[in-house]
C-alpha positions in Angstrom: -28.7 -8.6 19.0 -25.8 -6.3 18.2 -24.9 -5.6 14.5 -21.3 -5.3 13.7 -20.0 -3.9 10.4 -16.7 -5.7 9.4 -14.7 -3.7 6.8 -11.8 -5.7 5.4 -10.5 -6.1 1.8 -9.0 -9.6 2.4 -11.8 -12.1 2.0 -10.3 -14.8 4.3 -9.6 -12.2 7.1 -13.1 -10.7 6.7 -14.8 -14.2 6.8 -12.7 -15.2 9.8 -13.7 -12.1 11.8 -17.3 -12.4 10.8 -17.5 -16.0 11.8 -15.8 -15.2 15.1 -18.4 -12.5 15.9 -21.3 -14.6 14.7 -20.2 -17.4 17.0 -20.6 -14.8 19.8 -24.3 -14.3 18.8 -23.8 -11.1 16.9 -25.3 -10.1 13.6 -22.5 -9.3 11.1 -22.5 -7.2 8.0 -19.5 -7.3 5.7 -18.0 -4.7 3.4 -14.9 -5.4 1.3 -13.8 -1.8 1.0 -14.3 1.7 2.3 -16.8 2.7 -0.3 -19.1 -0.2 0.5 -18.8 0.6 4.2 -19.7 4.3 3.7 -22.6 3.3 1.4 -24.0 1.0 4.1 -23.6 3.6 6.8 -25.7 6.1 4.8 -28.8 4.0 5.5 -27.9 1.8 8.4 -26.5 2.3 11.9 -24.5 -0.7 13.2 -23.7 -0.9 16.8 -19.9 -1.1 16.1 -17.5 -1.1 13.1 -14.4 -3.2 12.8 -12.2 -1.5 10.3 -9.0 -2.4 8.4 -6.6 0.4 7.5 -4.9 -0.7 4.4 -7.6 -1.1 1.7 -8.7 0.6 -1.5 -11.2 3.4 -1.9 -10.8 5.0 0.7 -8.5 3.7 3.4 -9.5 2.9 6.9 -8.2 6.2 8.3 -10.4 8.1 6.0 -13.4 5.9 6.7 -13.0 6.3 10.4 -12.6 10.1 10.0 -15.9 10.2 8.0 -17.7 8.1 10.6 -16.6 10.2 13.5 -17.3 13.5 11.8 -20.9 12.8 10.8 -23.6 13.6 13.4 -25.6 10.4 12.8 -22.6 8.0 13.0 -20.1 9.8 15.3 -21.2 7.8 18.4 -20.6 4.4 16.7 -17.6 2.7 18.2 -14.8 1.9 15.7 -12.1 -0.8 16.2 -9.2 -0.5 13.8 -7.7 -3.8 13.0 -4.6 -3.7 10.9 -1.3 -5.3 10.2 0.2 -1.8 10.8 1.2 -2.5 14.4 3.7 0.3 15.2 3.0 2.9 17.9 2.8 5.5 15.1 0.0 3.6 13.4 -1.9 3.2 16.7 -1.4 6.9 17.4 -3.0 7.8 14.0 -5.8 5.4 14.4 -6.7 7.0 17.7 -6.2 10.5 16.3 -8.8 9.9 13.6 -11.3 8.7 16.2 -10.9 5.0 16.6 -12.1 3.7 20.0 -9.7 0.7 20.0 -6.8 -0.6 17.9 -5.9 -4.2 17.3 -2.7 -5.2 15.5 -2.8 -8.3 13.2 -2.2 -11.1 13.7 -4.4 -11.1 16.8 -5.7 -13.8 19.2 -9.5 -14.3 18.6 -10.3 -13.4 22.2 -8.6 -10.0 21.6 -11.2 -9.0 19.0 -14.1 -10.5 20.9 -13.1 -8.8 24.1 -12.6 -5.4 22.4 -16.0 -5.7 20.7 -17.8 -6.7 24.0 -16.1 -3.8 25.9 -17.3 -1.2 23.4 -20.9 -2.4 23.0 
């Protein structure tokens, strides 16, 4: 069973994404900010990370950069999922190492398809 780390500061959004992935038979771990995510990643290696951009301590760009620059976590796929939907935002997401970028609001199948493609 795949383990997905969902990092999102909005509780309703985080719960919705977690439930969506759990319904697909995935194990989901939740973090409400970048610090929680990085702490979890120090001792665990999920199969994939779904990461919001706009959140406190640190933001999603910084978390992605740290994931992709560490030898132990650099191969973990990262999907950035943000309300920042401009091409510029997508460009920066990919520049810091994201493997996919989904703009909110999104159709549930869009997240599920992206996760399944990267696993």
